[in-house]
C-alpha positions in Angstrom: -6.3 -7.3 8.6 -7.2 -3.7 8.3 -8.3 -2.3 5.2 -7.4 1.3 4.0 -10.0 4.0 4.2 -12.4 4.2 1.4 -12.2 7.9 1.3 -8.8 7.4 -0.5 -8.6 7.8 -4.3 -5.8 6.5 -6.1 -4.6 8.4 -9.3 -2.3 6.3 -11.3 1.1 7.7 -13.1 3.8 6.3 -14.8 6.1 5.3 -11.7 3.5 5.0 -9.0 0.3 7.0 -7.9 -1.0 10.1 -6.1 -3.2 8.9 -3.2 -5.8 11.5 -2.0 -7.5 11.1 1.4 -10.7 13.0 0.4 -11.9 13.0 3.9 -9.0 15.0 5.2 -7.9 16.7 1.9 -4.5 15.3 2.1 -2.5 13.7 -0.5 0.8 11.7 -0.8 2.7 9.6 -3.5 3.5 6.0 -3.6 5.6 4.0 -5.9 4.6 0.9 -7.8 5.0 -1.2 -4.8 2.9 0.9 -2.8 0.2 1.1 -5.4 0.2 -3.0 -5.3 -0.1 -2.9 -1.3 -2.8 -0.3 -1.7 -4.9 -2.5 -4.2 -4.0 -5.5 -2.2 -5.4 -3.9 1.1 -8.4 -2.9 -0.8 -9.1 -6.5 -1.9 -8.6 -7.6 1.7 -5.1 -9.4 1.4 -3.4 -10.4 4.6 0.1 -9.2 5.5 1.6 -12.5 4.3 -0.4 -12.4 1.1 0.9 -8.9 0.4 4.3 -10.0 1.1 4.0 -12.8 -1.5 2.4 -10.5 -3.9 5.6 -8.1 -3.7 8.0 -11.0 -3.6 6.5 -12.3 -6.9 5.7 -9.1 -8.7 8.8 -7.3 -7.8 11.6 -10.0 -7.6 12.3 -9.4 -3.8 13.5 -12.1 -1.3 10.9 -13.0 1.2 12.6 -10.7 4.2 12.7 -7.8 1.9 9.1 -8.1 0.8 8.0 -8.6 4.6 10.1 -5.5 5.8 8.5 -3.4 3.0 4.9 -4.6 3.9 5.7 -3.9 7.5 7.1 -0.7 6.9 4.3 0.4 4.5 1.6 -0.7 7.2 3.4 1.3 9.9 3.2 4.4 7.6 -0.5 4.0 6.8 -1.3 3.7 10.4 0.7 6.6 11.5 -1.0 8.6 8.8 -4.4 7.5 10.2 -5.1 5.9 6.7 -5.7 2.2 7.8 
């Protein structure tokens, strides 16, 4: 499992967070499930563990949680953040 870059700073907001990549000076916004996944990745959770976490925390069915994790991981990889 890949971890997110250590240079990321997460600034919490009411409905999610702003994530700053300090090494490249870029930022983006994530919702509450994105925050949950970033925090899980920073703790070393696997994709399956992230999906279970989303399923439990956000009352998603298993397939939706797995899809959400896969899409988020693809986005992080595309942005060179994981």
